[in-house]
LOTI-207261 format. One line per field, with one value per residue: residue in three letters; x negated, y, z of N, C-alpha, C in turn. Coordinates in pm, 1 decimal, padded with zeros to 6 digits. Layout:
residues N
resn	c(ala/...)
nx	c(X/...)
ny	c(Y/...)
nz	c(Z/...)
cax	c(X/...)
cay	c(Y/...)
caz	c(Z/...)
cx	c(X/...)
cy	c(Y/...)
cz	c(Z/...)
end
This chain:
residues 263
resn	c(met/ser/ala/ile/val/pro/ala/ala/thr/ile/leu/met/val/arg/asp/asp/pro/glu/ala/gly/leu/glu/val/leu/met/val/glu/arg/his/his/gln/ile/asp/phe/ala/ser/gly/ala/leu/val/phe/pro/gly/gly/lys/val/ser/gln/asp/asp/arg/asp/pro/ala/trp/gly/asp/his/cys/asp/gly/leu/phe/glu/glu/gly/glu/arg/ala/leu/arg/ile/ala/ala/ile/arg/glu/ala/phe/glu/glu/ser/gly/leu/leu/leu/ala/arg/pro/ala/ala/arg/arg/gly/glu/gly/ala/pro/phe/ile/gly/val/glu/ala/val/ala/pro/leu/glu/gly/leu/arg/ala/ala/ile/asn/ala/gly/asp/val/ser/phe/leu/lys/thr/ile/glu/gln/ala/gly/phe/ala/leu/ala/leu/asp/ala/leu/val/pro/tyr/ala/his/trp/ile/thr/pro/glu/gly/met/pro/lys/arg/phe/asp/thr/his/phe/tyr/ile/ala/arg/ala/pro/ser/glu/gln/asp/ala/leu/cys/asp/gly/ser/glu/thr/val/asp/ala/cys/trp/ile/thr/pro/arg/ala/ala/leu/ala/ala/ala/met/glu/lys/arg/arg/thr/ile/ile/phe/pro/thr/arg/leu/asn/val/asp/met/leu/ala/asp/ala/ala/asn/ala/glu/asp/ala/leu/thr/ala/ala/arg/ala/arg/arg/val/ile/thr/val/thr/pro/gln/ile/val/arg/glu/asp/gly/gly/leu/met/leu/ile/ile/pro/ala/glu/ala/gly/tyr/arg/val/thr/arg/glu/pro/leu/glu/gly/asn/arg/pro)
nx	c(03510.1/03486.9/03693.6/03622.6/03623.5/03734.3/03588.5/03488.8/03289.2/03143.2/02871.5/02837.9/02771.4/02542.7/02409.7/02191.1/02109.6/01842.5/01791.0/01777.2/01859.3/02186.9/02366.9/02707.2/02725.5/02922.9/02952.3/03052.6/03332.1/03302.4/03437.5/03550.0/03557.8/03393.5/03045.2/03037.7/03007.1/02777.1/02591.6/02698.6/02837.0/03180.7/03375.5/03576.2/03842.1/04016.4/04319.8/04694.6/04873.6/04644.2/04652.5/04881.3/05052.7/05163.3/05008.5/04828.0/04969.9/04860.9/04590.3/04282.8/04062.2/03990.6/04056.8/04008.6/04262.9/04168.4/03892.4/03989.8/04137.7/03929.1/03787.0/03972.5/04033.5/03816.1/03811.0/04031.2/03936.7/03716.4/03879.7/04064.4/03848.8/03690.4/03832.5/03766.0/03842.2/03820.9/03966.9/04235.9/04415.9/04718.3/04837.7/04621.0/04408.6/04153.2/03864.8/03578.5/03680.7/03750.5/03780.6/04038.6/04068.9/03981.4/04207.1/04391.1/04401.5/04422.9/04671.0/04770.5/04595.0/04708.6/04822.1/04635.2/04610.1/04853.2/04807.8/04584.5/04702.1/04881.3/05133.2/05204.7/05179.1/05006.4/04951.0/05200.5/05189.2/04938.6/05086.5/05337.4/05214.4/05117.3/04905.7/04569.6/04398.5/04066.7/03927.0/03666.7/03527.0/03314.0/03020.5/02903.3/02707.6/02559.9/02628.3/02744.2/02741.7/02804.5/02681.5/02718.1/02801.9/02844.1/03073.9/03291.9/03319.5/03293.2/03295.4/03156.8/03152.0/02922.8/03015.7/02884.4/02910.9/02966.5/02963.0/03352.6/03272.9/03418.7/03541.1/03583.2/03451.1/03533.0/03537.4/03773.2/03836.6/03948.0/03874.9/03617.4/03365.2/03196.9/03139.7/02829.4/02631.3/02361.3/01958.4/01882.4/01617.8/01567.8/01817.5/01701.2/01436.6/01591.2/01659.3/01474.4/01316.9/01558.2/01753.1/02004.7/02206.4/02114.1/02304.5/02160.1/02202.0/02360.8/02131.7/01919.9/02024.3/02065.0/01736.0/01731.6/01842.3/01603.4/01455.6/01599.2/01613.3/01734.7/02116.4/02214.9/02021.2/02042.4/02266.2/02299.2/02020.7/02162.0/02344.0/02180.6/02119.4/02114.3/02351.8/02301.4/02447.1/02384.4/02386.3/02226.6/02042.8/02000.1/01755.0/01495.1/01179.2/00882.8/00978.2/01141.8/01471.4/01505.8/01607.5/01640.0/01625.9/01749.9/01472.3/01474.3/01705.8/01659.3/01591.7/01301.6/01255.3/01259.1/01311.1/01353.4/01333.4/01585.4/01654.8/01804.8/01880.5/02185.0/02336.7)
ny	c(01022.4/00768.9/00714.3/00688.3/00427.6/00376.8/00137.7/-00166.2/-00401.5/-00642.6/-00752.2/-01043.1/-01184.4/-01412.9/-01643.8/-02016.6/-02214.3/-02338.3/-02258.1/-01991.1/-01651.3/-01603.5/-01507.9/-01431.7/-01551.3/-01469.5/-01673.5/-01461.7/-01534.9/-01649.3/-01508.8/-01304.4/-00935.4/-00792.5/-00771.8/-01008.7/-01414.8/-01314.5/-01303.9/-01196.1/-00979.7/-01052.7/-00839.4/-00564.2/-00347.3/-00078.9/-00148.2/-00025.0/-00129.1/-00201.7/00116.8/00164.6/00290.1/00211.8/00010.1/00079.1/00000.3/-00224.1/-00292.4/-00324.8/-00070.6/00302.1/00522.0/00703.7/00801.4/00710.2/00546.0/00367.3/00252.5/00164.1/-00024.1/-00216.7/-00328.4/-00436.7/-00629.8/-00748.7/-00824.7/-01000.7/-01236.9/-01315.1/-01372.6/-01510.5/-01702.2/-01664.6/-01461.1/-01164.0/-01141.1/-01089.5/-01207.0/-01085.6/-01070.3/-01113.1/-00841.4/-00593.6/-00428.0/-00657.4/-00866.6/-01223.2/-01339.9/-01454.5/-01832.7/-02100.8/-02278.3/-02098.3/-01931.0/-02140.7/-02193.8/-01962.3/-01967.4/-02111.1/-01861.9/-01730.5/-01615.5/-01503.9/-01304.4/-01180.9/-01099.4/-00937.6/-01005.4/-01127.4/-00953.8/-00851.8/-00668.7/-00719.7/-00997.0/-01019.7/-00901.3/-01068.5/-01322.4/-01277.1/-01101.7/-00912.9/-00669.0/-00729.6/-00411.1/-00265.7/-00423.3/-00430.9/-00248.2/00017.5/-00000.7/00134.4/00333.9/00337.2/00479.2/00394.1/00460.0/00756.9/00751.1/00516.2/00214.8/00113.3/00275.6/00251.7/00312.8/00210.2/00114.3/-00032.1/-00260.1/-00464.0/-00705.9/-00940.1/-01311.2/-01481.7/-01739.2/-01934.0/-02041.3/-02128.4/-02117.4/-02118.7/-02087.4/-01902.5/-01993.3/-01869.1/-01522.3/-01620.2/-01875.7/-02005.9/-02022.4/-01957.3/-01987.2/-01823.0/-01723.7/-01434.9/-01394.5/-01629.5/-01595.5/-01357.4/-01461.1/-01620.1/-01481.7/-01420.0/-01533.9/-01596.0/-01809.2/-01715.6/-01456.9/-01149.0/-00793.5/-00469.4/-00297.9/-00473.2/-00688.2/-00500.2/-00464.0/-00685.4/-00703.0/-00552.0/-00656.8/-00852.0/-00759.8/-00811.2/-00968.3/-01165.7/-01140.7/-00975.1/-00835.5/-00734.5/-00600.3/-00457.8/-00303.7/-00145.9/-00015.2/00200.3/00352.5/00590.8/00650.5/00704.2/00877.5/00671.4/00771.9/00580.9/00716.6/00776.4/00777.1/00884.1/00733.7/00730.7/00661.6/00470.9/00337.1/00433.4/00349.8/00548.5/00570.3/00753.8/00794.0/00894.1/00670.0/00481.2/00187.8/-00048.2/-00039.5/00176.4/00282.4/00156.0/-00060.5/00007.3/-00175.6/-00483.1/-00450.6/-00386.4/-00200.0)
nz	c(02007.8/02230.3/02528.6/02851.8/03038.1/03390.8/03602.1/03867.3/03977.1/04174.3/04339.7/04471.6/04725.3/04917.5/05187.9/05117.4/05241.6/05130.5/04956.8/04982.0/04960.2/04736.6/04480.3/04321.3/03977.3/03690.5/03341.7/03076.2/02818.8/02495.1/02312.2/02450.9/02353.5/02486.8/02591.7/02505.7/02619.6/02829.5/03108.5/03398.6/03661.7/03883.8/03750.5/03635.8/03454.2/03602.5/03664.1/03636.2/03841.0/04058.6/04175.1/04277.9/04528.9/04761.4/04798.3/05009.0/05270.7/05250.5/05283.6/05451.1/05596.4/05501.4/05255.4/04983.9/04705.0/04490.4/04541.6/04678.1/04443.5/04304.4/04469.4/04480.2/04209.4/04242.6/04420.4/04306.7/04069.0/04089.1/04203.6/03973.9/03793.3/03961.5/04185.3/04437.4/04745.6/04855.3/05142.1/05451.9/05688.0/05739.0/05984.5/06170.9/06117.2/05997.6/06054.8/06033.7/06100.6/06019.6/05687.6/05487.4/05495.5/05219.4/05250.6/05288.8/05028.1/04833.3/04740.3/04595.9/04343.6/04061.6/04026.7/03849.6/03607.3/03568.3/03647.6/03591.7/03296.6/03356.1/03418.8/03643.8/03961.2/04130.6/04383.0/04496.8/04481.5/04726.2/04899.6/04984.3/05013.1/05297.2/05359.5/05398.8/05136.2/05220.1/05178.4/05341.2/05325.2/05154.7/05018.2/04890.9/04567.6/04334.7/04051.6/03731.6/03421.5/03099.4/02803.8/02608.1/02233.1/02239.2/02091.7/02352.3/02663.1/02982.9/03306.4/03622.8/03920.8/04115.5/04380.0/04668.0/04889.2/05105.2/05074.2/05090.2/05347.9/05367.5/05135.2/04800.5/04494.4/04112.4/03789.3/03560.5/03293.8/03069.1/03063.4/03225.4/03168.6/03300.1/03627.2/03885.0/04152.4/04228.9/04184.6/04245.3/04134.9/03960.2/03782.1/03706.4/03557.1/03371.8/03201.6/03068.7/03015.0/02748.0/02794.8/02927.6/02877.1/02967.4/03093.0/03000.3/03284.5/03446.6/03443.1/03591.8/03833.3/03898.7/03934.7/04178.3/04388.3/04413.2/04570.7/04811.7/05127.5/05208.5/05227.8/05480.9/05478.9/05241.4/05218.0/05442.0/05318.7/05076.5/05283.3/05351.6/05130.6/04853.3/04673.0/04333.1/04004.6/03697.1/03370.2/03077.1/02869.7/02531.9/02306.2/02015.7/02002.4/01879.0/01626.9/01718.3/01913.6/02220.1/02588.8/02880.0/03237.5/03509.0/03751.7/04004.8/04051.5/04161.2/04054.4/03920.6/03692.5/03408.0/03139.5/02852.3/02547.6/02283.6/02067.3/02110.3/02360.9/02548.3/02703.3)
cax	c(03469.2/03510.0/03698.0/03548.0/03764.1/03719.9/03564.1/03415.3/03233.8/03132.4/02765.3/02910.5/02659.7/02533.8/02211.0/02209.8/02021.3/01750.4/01778.7/01802.9/02004.3/02211.1/02444.1/02809.6/02772.8/02948.2/02950.3/03167.8/03376.4/03203.4/03537.2/03553.1/03490.6/03211.4/02959.9/03063.0/02835.2/02641.0/02579.2/02739.7/02865.2/03253.0/03460.8/03647.9/03894.2/04152.3/04495.7/04755.5/04889.9/04533.4/04683.4/05086.1/05014.3/05207.8/04862.9/04819.6/05033.2/04850.3/04434.9/04178.1/03977.2/04065.1/03995.8/04070.7/04311.4/04085.7/03793.0/04068.5/04215.4/03801.6/03771.6/04117.6/04020.3/03654.1/03835.7/04135.1/03859.5/03652.5/03999.0/04057.7/03700.3/03618.9/03865.6/03724.2/03905.9/03831.6/04175.6/04223.8/04607.8/04755.1/04823.6/04490.0/04276.0/04070.8/03733.4/03470.9/03787.4/03762.1/03829.4/04073.2/04038.7/04014.3/04336.1/04526.9/04360.4/04473.3/04833.1/04743.7/04512.1/04786.4/04849.1/04560.6/04596.4/04894.7/04784.8/04496.1/04759.2/04976.0/05260.3/05239.9/05155.3/04857.6/05002.4/05310.1/05128.3/04898.8/05181.7/05446.3/05127.3/05065.0/04741.0/04483.5/04200.0/03920.7/03814.0/03611.2/03352.5/03292.2/02980.0/02862.6/02557.3/02476.9/02726.0/02649.5/02850.8/02765.9/02581.3/02743.0/02817.3/02853.1/03189.1/03350.6/03194.6/03284.5/03236.5/03156.9/03151.4/02874.5/02973.9/02768.7/02958.8/02901.9/03062.6/03417.2/03259.7/03492.3/03597.6/03489.6/03376.8/03554.3/03555.7/03879.6/03829.2/03987.0/03796.2/03494.2/03360.4/03092.3/03052.9/02738.5/02578.0/02231.8/01913.5/01801.5/01454.3/01664.4/01878.9/01571.3/01356.0/01652.8/01675.1/01326.9/01335.6/01626.6/01812.9/02069.0/02194.9/02175.4/02298.5/02028.1/02244.9/02313.9/01982.5/01844.7/02082.0/01989.5/01601.3/01705.0/01841.0/01549.2/01416.8/01624.6/01536.3/01898.9/02256.6/02207.6/01931.8/02096.9/02370.2/02131.3/01961.2/02301.9/02428.9/02065.1/02087.6/02239.3/02404.9/02269.5/02499.8/02303.2/02412.4/02126.6/02033.2/01901.4/01647.1/01447.4/01038.2/00773.6/01045.0/01253.2/01541.1/01468.5/01670.7/01615.1/01743.2/01668.0/01393.5/01579.1/01813.7/01535.1/01489.5/01164.1/01230.2/01340.6/01293.0/01314.1/01352.6/01754.3/01712.1/01805.3/01965.3/02332.7/02376.1)
cay	c(00976.9/00710.3/00726.6/00677.3/00349.9/00343.9/-00019.7/-00163.6/-00532.4/-00741.5/-00833.4/-01144.4/-01241.5/-01521.7/-01753.1/-02110.9/-02272.7/-02446.4/-02186.5/-01843.9/-01551.4/-01653.9/-01398.9/-01531.2/-01413.7/-01571.9/-01576.5/-01460.1/-01556.6/-01623.6/-01456.5/-01115.3/-00800.1/-00731.5/-00820.5/-01183.9/-01435.1/-01274.6/-01350.2/-01065.5/-00974.8/-01021.2/-00715.6/-00527.7/-00227.8/-00011.1/-00152.2/00039.7/-00221.9/-00110.3/00218.9/00163.1/00407.2/00116.0/-00084.1/00076.9/-00099.5/-00409.6/-00303.0/-00287.2/00045.3/00432.6/00579.4/00807.3/00724.5/00672.2/00511.9/00289.2/00157.6/00094.5/-00109.7/-00279.5/-00375.3/-00479.6/-00752.9/-00887.3/-00872.9/-01158.2/-01328.6/-01362.8/-01456.5/-01645.7/-01756.9/-01612.2/-01357.2/-01069.7/-01057.1/-01145.6/-01237.2/-00977.0/-01042.6/-01055.4/-00793.7/-00564.3/-00466.4/-00797.8/-01052.4/-01407.5/-01332.3/-01591.1/-01981.9/-02182.1/-02374.5/-01987.2/-01893.7/-02257.2/-02189.1/-01862.6/-02088.8/-02092.5/-01778.6/-01623.9/-01599.2/-01385.9/-01136.1/-01067.9/-01070.1/-00870.8/-01089.2/-01051.0/-00794.9/-00857.9/-00602.9/-00889.4/-01127.6/-00996.2/-00900.7/-01229.6/-01379.9/-01208.9/-01054.2/-00787.8/-00727.7/-00654.3/-00309.0/-00206.6/-00542.9/-00352.5/-00164.0/00070.1/-00046.2/00144.5/00359.9/00301.1/00520.6/00347.1/00574.5/00857.3/00728.3/00326.1/00257.5/00111.7/00345.8/00227.6/00421.6/00140.7/00107.1/-00191.9/-00310.3/-00572.0/-00805.3/-01097.3/-01377.0/-01555.8/-01886.4/-02078.9/-02009.5/-02204.2/-02005.8/-02150.5/-01988.7/-01913.2/-02068.5/-01782.9/-01413.5/-01680.7/-01987.4/-02036.2/-01957.6/-01991.5/-01908.2/-01846.7/-01675.6/-01271.7/-01411.4/-01701.6/-01470.2/-01231.5/-01580.6/-01713.7/-01361.3/-01338.9/-01706.9/-01640.8/-01918.0/-01629.5/-01324.5/-01084.8/-00700.7/-00367.1/-00224.4/-00597.8/-00675.4/-00372.2/-00467.6/-00873.0/-00680.1/-00405.1/-00700.5/-00913.3/-00755.5/-00814.0/-01154.4/-01233.3/-01151.7/-00906.3/-00760.1/-00672.5/-00484.6/-00354.9/-00171.6/-00080.8/00123.6/00310.7/00356.4/00694.8/00566.0/00768.6/00771.4/00604.7/00712.5/00576.3/00852.7/00703.0/00937.1/00815.0/00794.2/00682.0/00575.5/00335.3/00380.4/00385.2/00346.5/00585.7/00635.5/00839.9/00747.5/00877.2/00602.1/00367.2/00066.1/-00035.3/00022.0/00352.0/00289.2/00005.8/-00029.5/-00008.1/-00264.2/-00663.7/-00405.2/-00400.1/-00070.6)
caz	c(02119.6/02324.9/02636.0/03006.3/03125.5/03515.0/03618.9/03912.6/04018.2/04303.6/04396.3/04582.4/04778.4/05012.2/05209.2/05058.7/05311.7/05042.9/04775.1/05028.8/04916.7/04635.0/04394.7/04222.7/03879.7/03620.0/03172.4/02953.3/02729.9/02342.2/02267.5/02497.2/02237.6/02583.2/02641.1/02490.1/02691.2/02924.1/03250.8/03471.1/03835.0/03871.7/03738.7/03526.6/03396.5/03714.1/03617.3/03663.7/03991.9/04157.4/04187.1/04351.2/04661.5/04857.7/04845.6/05140.5/05400.5/05242.1/05300.3/05583.5/05467.8/05532.1/05125.1/04919.1/04623.8/04365.9/04630.7/04698.2/04369.1/04268.4/04539.4/04528.8/04130.9/04237.6/04484.6/04205.7/03906.1/04160.0/04242.3/03868.5/03736.5/04048.5/04276.1/04577.4/04741.5/05007.9/05239.0/05569.4/05727.6/05816.4/06156.0/06210.5/06026.8/06085.5/06033.8/06108.9/06125.2/05958.5/05547.7/05480.9/05432.2/05136.6/05269.3/05244.8/04893.2/04738.0/04622.4/04455.6/04245.3/03990.6/03903.3/03862.1/03477.1/03528.1/03757.7/03472.6/03232.6/03401.3/03426.6/03761.8/04017.0/04265.1/04517.7/04536.8/04532.4/04832.2/05016.8/04981.8/05074.8/05403.2/05313.0/05364.6/05116.4/05316.4/05078.3/05434.6/05356.2/05004.1/05020.4/04741.7/04516.3/04178.6/04001.9/03594.2/03334.3/02979.2/02733.0/02476.5/02138.6/02217.6/02093.3/02505.4/02728.7/03131.7/03456.5/03642.5/04041.4/04148.9/04514.8/04766.3/05003.1/05154.1/04987.3/05200.5/05337.8/05377.3/05016.4/04679.2/04362.8/04066.0/03674.8/03519.6/03178.8/02984.1/03070.4/03195.0/03112.0/03374.6/03788.0/03930.3/04277.4/04157.9/04315.5/04167.7/04049.1/03878.4/03676.0/03600.7/03498.4/03262.1/03099.5/03028.3/02887.4/02663.7/02850.1/03019.5/02879.2/03082.2/02972.9/03119.4/03407.7/03527.6/03518.3/03703.3/03957.9/03950.3/04005.5/04292.3/04464.0/04430.6/04692.6/04988.3/05155.3/05276.8/05232.7/05529.9/05432.9/05044.6/05242.4/05456.9/05169.4/05042.7/05301.0/05343.7/04973.3/04846.8/04480.9/04192.7/03896.5/03627.3/03232.6/02979.1/02776.3/02408.6/02291.2/01952.2/02052.4/01847.6/01529.4/01790.4/02006.5/02401.6/02696.2/02932.9/03278.1/03592.4/03808.5/04116.3/04140.8/04250.3/04004.4/03852.1/03511.2/03342.9/02986.3/02772.1/02410.2/02297.1/02056.8/02221.9/02481.5/02579.7/02797.2)
cx	c(03538.5/03618.8/03655.3/03706.7/03700.8/03681.1/03522.1/03385.0/03192.3/03028.1/02805.6/02821.6/02608.4/02392.6/02277.1/02044.1/01841.9/01710.7/01678.7/01950.5/02029.9/02343.0/02567.7/02743.9/02839.6/02939.2/03090.0/03201.3/03345.4/03270.1/03556.6/03521.5/03374.4/03188.7/02939.0/02953.9/02793.6/02691.2/02629.1/02806.6/03060.9/03317.0/03536.1/03759.0/03959.1/04188.5/04565.7/04827.3/04780.2/04616.3/04800.3/04962.1/05092.8/05132.1/04817.8/04861.5/04904.5/04661.1/04364.8/04120.0/04032.6/03991.0/04108.1/04106.1/04224.6/03950.9/03875.9/04149.2/04063.0/03808.8/03874.3/04094.5/03870.6/03708.3/03939.9/04066.0/03822.1/03735.4/03975.7/03990.0/03686.2/03674.5/03848.7/03763.9/03890.2/03956.8/04096.3/04383.6/04602.6/04840.7/04731.6/04365.3/04257.1/03889.3/03627.6/03606.7/03798.0/03838.2/03921.6/04041.5/04054.6/04178.6/04460.9/04534.5/04410.3/04635.9/04869.4/04681.7/04589.4/04841.7/04770.2/04562.9/04682.8/04861.9/04671.9/04559.1/04894.1/05108.0/05303.9/05143.6/05058.6/04963.7/05161.2/05220.3/05032.2/05044.4/05288.8/05339.9/05050.4/04915.5/04740.4/04394.7/04152.0/03790.1/03720.2/03434.3/03288.8/03186.1/02907.9/02694.2/02505.6/02672.0/02687.6/02744.5/02805.7/02716.9/02688.7/02745.0/02858.9/03033.4/03320.9/03225.0/03325.5/03196.6/03263.1/03076.9/03060.4/02913.5/02913.4/02902.0/02909.7/03056.2/03188.3/03354.3/03350.9/03560.2/03512.5/03503.2/03442.2/03581.7/03736.7/03926.4/03893.8/03930.6/03602.4/03475.7/03266.9/03110.9/02961.0/02662.6/02413.1/02149.4/01890.3/01684.4/01515.4/01722.9/01776.5/01487.2/01410.8/01656.1/01565.3/01287.1/01408.6/01737.0/01953.1/02061.7/02209.3/02177.9/02180.4/02119.3/02290.5/02211.8/01942.2/01906.4/02054.5/01844.9/01617.1/01751.2/01718.6/01466.7/01450.2/01625.0/01661.9/02036.5/02267.0/02094.9/01979.1/02192.1/02290.4/02114.4/02089.2/02305.6/02326.7/02055.0/02135.5/02281.1/02400.4/02339.5/02407.0/02375.4/02305.6/02174.2/01963.1/01882.5/01556.6/01279.0/00943.5/00840.0/01102.8/01329.4/01479.6/01594.7/01651.8/01706.5/01633.1/01586.7/01426.2/01691.0/01763.6/01576.9/01360.2/01144.7/01367.0/01324.0/01291.6/01378.8/01535.2/01770.4/01697.0/01872.0/02134.8/02365.7/02477.6)
cy	c(00967.7/00700.5/00663.8/00570.6/00339.1/00128.6/-00057.2/-00352.3/-00535.9/-00827.9/-00923.9/-01219.8/-01364.4/-01602.0/-01841.2/-02137.0/-02309.5/-02343.5/-02020.1/-01745.6/-01618.0/-01521.5/-01444.1/-01435.5/-01547.6/-01543.0/-01528.1/-01493.8/-01537.4/-01497.7/-01328.5/-01065.8/-00765.7/-00772.9/-01009.6/-01289.8/-01423.4/-01279.1/-01215.3/-01095.5/-01031.1/-00932.4/-00703.7/-00414.6/-00218.2/-00045.0/-00019.9/-00026.0/-00160.7/00080.2/00267.6/00204.0/00317.7/00005.0/-00048.2/00061.7/-00222.7/-00434.8/-00249.6/-00165.8/00158.6/00469.2/00636.3/00756.5/00621.1/00572.5/00329.0/00167.1/00081.2/-00045.2/-00222.5/-00377.4/-00444.4/-00642.1/-00825.9/-00902.8/-01028.1/-01247.5/-01401.7/-01477.3/-01550.7/-01728.0/-01783.2/-01468.9/-01296.9/-01048.7/-01173.0/-01194.6/-01106.5/-00924.4/-01012.5/-01014.5/-00701.7/-00518.4/-00576.9/-00915.2/-01095.6/-01357.1/-01573.2/-01765.2/-01991.9/-02289.7/-02241.5/-01948.0/-02046.1/-02202.7/-02014.1/-01887.6/-02043.0/-01931.1/-01635.9/-01563.9/-01509.0/-01294.2/-01112.2/-01035.9/-00985.5/-00880.8/-01087.3/-00971.9/-00893.2/-00820.0/-00693.5/-00954.5/-01162.1/-01000.4/-01037.7/-01279.5/-01353.6/-01135.4/-00958.0/-00732.6/-00608.4/-00535.7/-00268.5/-00324.7/-00506.1/-00267.3/-00075.7/00066.7/00031.3/00232.7/00388.0/00403.2/00434.2/00499.2/00682.2/00741.0/00560.0/00321.8/00198.1/00147.6/00313.8/00319.4/00329.1/00108.1/-00065.7/-00129.4/-00430.3/-00625.7/-00933.1/-01224.7/-01461.1/-01682.6/-01991.4/-02064.5/-02129.7/-02084.6/-02055.2/-02055.5/-02018.5/-01970.1/-01987.6/-01619.5/-01489.4/-01783.9/-02044.6/-01942.3/-01989.5/-01905.4/-01913.8/-01693.9/-01506.0/-01336.8/-01515.9/-01653.0/-01451.3/-01340.0/-01591.4/-01596.9/-01349.2/-01511.2/-01666.9/-01765.5/-01824.1/-01526.2/-01263.0/-00882.4/-00573.8/-00341.6/-00378.5/-00702.2/-00644.1/-00373.4/-00585.9/-00812.6/-00615.3/-00525.1/-00831.8/-00900.1/-00774.5/-00957.3/-01227.5/-01158.3/-01017.1/-00762.9/-00660.5/-00506.7/-00394.8/-00217.2/-00121.7/00038.6/00230.3/00412.4/00500.1/00646.8/00680.4/00729.4/00737.8/00637.7/00728.6/00706.2/00747.0/00777.7/00827.5/00871.9/00707.6/00563.0/00478.7/00420.1/00344.1/00442.4/00436.5/00631.1/00718.4/00787.4/00734.5/00805.6/00531.4/00215.4/00033.4/-00034.3/00129.3/00370.6/00123.4/00060.4/-00018.2/-00138.5/-00380.2/-00608.3/-00438.4/-00297.6/-00086.0)
cz	c(02207.6/02448.4/02721.4/03048.7/03290.0/03574.0/03780.8/03886.0/04109.8/04277.1/04479.3/04639.6/04918.9/05077.3/05185.8/05169.1/05254.1/05005.6/04817.4/04926.0/04748.9/04552.9/04297.5/04047.3/03768.0/03444.3/03123.4/02822.0/02587.9/02312.6/02294.0/02404.2/02380.1/02617.5/02650.1/02554.4/02801.7/03076.2/03349.0/03628.8/03775.7/03828.1/03656.3/03563.3/03552.8/03618.8/03707.3/03823.7/04142.9/04229.9/04255.6/04488.8/04791.1/04900.6/04964.6/05322.8/05415.2/05257.7/05423.4/05501.6/05495.0/05369.8/05053.6/04777.9/04536.1/04426.9/04583.1/04609.3/04276.3/04331.2/04564.8/04327.1/04118.8/04255.3/04346.3/04153.3/03961.5/04148.2/04084.0/03841.9/03822.5/04138.8/04438.9/04587.8/04865.6/05095.1/05374.4/05612.6/05806.1/05911.1/06206.7/06102.9/06114.6/06037.3/06112.4/06151.9/06022.0/05811.5/05541.6/05448.2/05306.4/05155.2/05198.5/05111.4/04830.3/04662.3/04582.6/04361.3/04106.9/03971.3/03850.7/03718.3/03416.7/03593.6/03618.4/03381.8/03251.3/03392.6/03549.6/03887.1/04124.4/04416.0/04566.0/04615.4/04708.7/04888.9/05087.2/05039.1/05231.6/05450.5/05340.9/05286.2/05234.6/05222.6/05217.7/05407.3/05245.4/05003.9/04890.2/04704.5/04439.7/04169.9/03843.7/03459.7/03184.8/02881.8/02619.7/02357.8/02104.8/02224.8/02203.8/02639.8/02885.2/03191.0/03553.4/03797.9/04095.1/04299.6/04566.1/04830.5/05006.1/05140.6/05150.6/05200.4/05345.0/05264.0/04933.6/04552.3/04207.4/03890.6/03588.6/03393.5/03093.6/02966.0/03089.4/03197.2/03218.5/03540.2/03850.8/04028.8/04174.7/04205.3/04206.2/04069.6/03950.0/03770.4/03581.6/03491.5/03388.2/03228.5/03033.8/02938.5/02783.9/02674.9/02891.6/02917.7/02924.4/03055.6/03070.7/03252.6/03477.2/03571.5/03595.5/03817.2/04001.9/04072.9/04122.0/04402.7/04477.7/04507.8/04806.4/05021.0/05207.8/05241.1/05301.6/05530.8/05311.1/05114.9/05368.0/05405.2/05108.6/05069.2/05290.9/05200.6/04937.0/04649.6/04394.0/04084.8/03786.9/03449.2/03141.3/02901.8/02654.2/02328.9/02146.3/01995.9/01909.9/01685.3/01603.6/01872.5/02100.0/02483.0/02817.8/03049.4/03387.0/03723.4/03955.2/04119.5/04162.3/04222.0/03944.2/03758.9/03489.1/03236.0/02985.6/02649.6/02378.7/02219.8/02114.6/02381.4/02471.0/02731.6/02828.0)
end
C-alpha cells in the first residue's frame, strides 16, 4: 500500500483590468514523475523544514503545528515554482499589512533552486531576510486525497490567496517550465480542446473558481464554503472504470471515466 504524503498548493488569484479574474498556473516539467507536463497550481510535499517549531516566530497567523506546516509548504512551493512570496516585512507585519515588493524578494531569486533541493533552509532564508510569512492570507479551498491503488498518493490541502501585486511570477525552469496567469474559463477550454493537460482534481477546482466574478468574490466564497475531503473512488461500471466523488463536496462534476484522467 502506498504511503500518503502530505502536500499543499495555492490558487494564487488576481484581477486583470481586461481579462478579469486570473489564477496562476505552472506547467510541470516533462521529466517530473508525477503529473509531468500538466498545468497545475504551484504546490508540493511538506518538508521537514516546514515543520520546524522555530517558524512560530516568523509567521503571521496562529495555527496548530500540522496546519502551520501545510501553509508554510504551500507558500514555499509557490515561491520555488513561481518566485511569488506571500510574506511581509517582520518590522511591519500583521493581518492586512502589505506584502513585500519585488525589490525585497529579488535578492532571494537565486536561492529558489537551492531551497527546492533542500540545500538551503527556507526558514533561515526568511529569518535572515527579515520577513514573516503571511499564513493568515491563505483561505482553505479544498482537500483531496489520491485514490487507493495509485502508485503515488497525496493528501493535498488547497488554499486560495490574493497574489502579491508588487511581485512578478517567473517559472523555476526545473520543476516547472512555464508560469502563466490564466482565466479559469480559458484554462478549462484549453483542457477540453486538448491544448493543455489538467489533471482531474485541478480541473474541478478551476471549474469551481470559474463561478467567481473577481478575486474578492472567490475569497469570500471560499471562506463561506465548508471544505469536504474528497477521496475519489474508482469503481467498475458497464465494463469501464469510473471516478466518483461525493456530491456534497460542491463540484459540478461527480463522476467521470477514469480513462484519460489523472486522479
